[in-house]
C-alpha positions, 0 to 999 in steps of 0.5 A, a space after each residue: 500500500 506505501 509504495 502505491 501512495 509514495 508512487 503515487 506522492 512522487 507523480 503529484 510532485 513531479 507534474 507541479 515541478 514540471 508546470 512553472 505557471 502552478 509554482 510561480 501562482 502558488 510560491 508569488 500571490 503568498 509572497 507578494 500579499 505578505 509584502 504589500 499587506 504587511 508594509 501597508 500596516 507595519 506603521 498601524 499595527 499595535 497589538 497587546 504584548 508584541 509592542 516591538 513585532 512589525 506587522 511584516 513579522 507577526 504576517 509571515 507565519 500566516 504566509 505560511 499558512 496560505 502557502 499550505 492552504 494555496 497548495 492543499 488546493 491546487 493539488 486536490 484540483 488535480 483529483 478532478 482532472 484526473 478523473 476526466 483523464 480516466 487516470 483515476 478509474 484506472 486507478 481505483 479499479 486495480 487491486 490496491 487499497 483505496 487508502 493508498 490513493 488518499 494517501 498518495 494524493 495527500 503526501 504529494 500535497 503535503 510534500 507540494 506544500 513543505 518545498 514551497 514553505 522551507 523555501 519562505 522559512 530563509 527569510 526569517 533571519 530578516 526579520 530578526 527571527 532565530 531557529 535553535 534546532 529543536 524549535 526547527 524541528 518541532 517547526 518542520 513537524 507543524 508544518 507536515 502535520 499543516 498541511 497534511 490537514 489542509 492536503 487531507 480537507 481540499 480530498 476531501 472536497 474534491 472526490 465528489 467535484 466534477 468541475 474545476 470552476 465548482 471546486 475553485 468556487 467551494 474553496 474560496 469559499 471556504 477553507 480561506 475564511 478559515 485561513 483569515 478567522 485563525 488569526 493570521 491577518 490580525 491578533 485573537 485577542 483583538 477580535 470581538 467576541 463572536 469573532 473570538 468564539 468563531 476563531 477559538 473553534 476555529 482548528 486552522 487557529 491552532 496550526 497557527 499557533 504550531 507555525 508561530 511559536 517556534 520563533 519565539 520560545 524554545 521546545 520546553 517552554 512549548 511542552 510546558 505550554 498548555 496553550 501550545 499542548 491544547 494546539 498541538 491536540 486541536 490539529 492532531 484531531 483535525 488531520 486525523 478527521 479529514 483524512 479518515 473523511 476522505 477515506 470513507 468518502 472513497 470507500 463510497 460506492 458511486 450513486 447508481 453502481 450496484 454490487 455484481 451480485 
């Protein structure tokens, strides 16, 4: 099963790298968003306990989250393309576990997101942010976990979609608000009560904690911080639920298809 999953993931990654327009689009858009929005709000950004933090610095982990979001959207679109081309049908009738299809697509989307986000991490020293070996390892683990969550969520929605246009609309209506209400654009503490409540139950907001804390805390401080541990538990549960939901969708028979018996 894992051989099939890694073969599908490799195919996904190679196809992405052979399409320069996709590479440029998924990398350039978040970076430009970060530079323009970060520069524009730097002079007016004020957050409790973050007086010495510029908006460029504050927004930095949020852009990493955006890169993962876009990578999951683009990698999930290939499910619809593969169905139209007939490739997905050939995989479904092959004697391989259905879980391999889910893992292959999720691993491929995760690999695409990791490459982009790791490259963007190189900008951290220019913001005065430093990472030790331990914090870097925890940040990489957060990258993997969050990317898998987004990729699995994208798979869940893309599996039943029949057009890329419809999938784009669903993703923009559903996934973008999750990112916007994660604390990527503004601190959760400054939000109105009703918005604060939505952000608190948003699993993507907890994923952002895993991305932001390694820049400011040591590994021992993070593991002793209840807020970090709660964020880790929620992100693990969110990723696991998305994977389980995607697996259930793949195993479910298409409507109208009856067994041979």
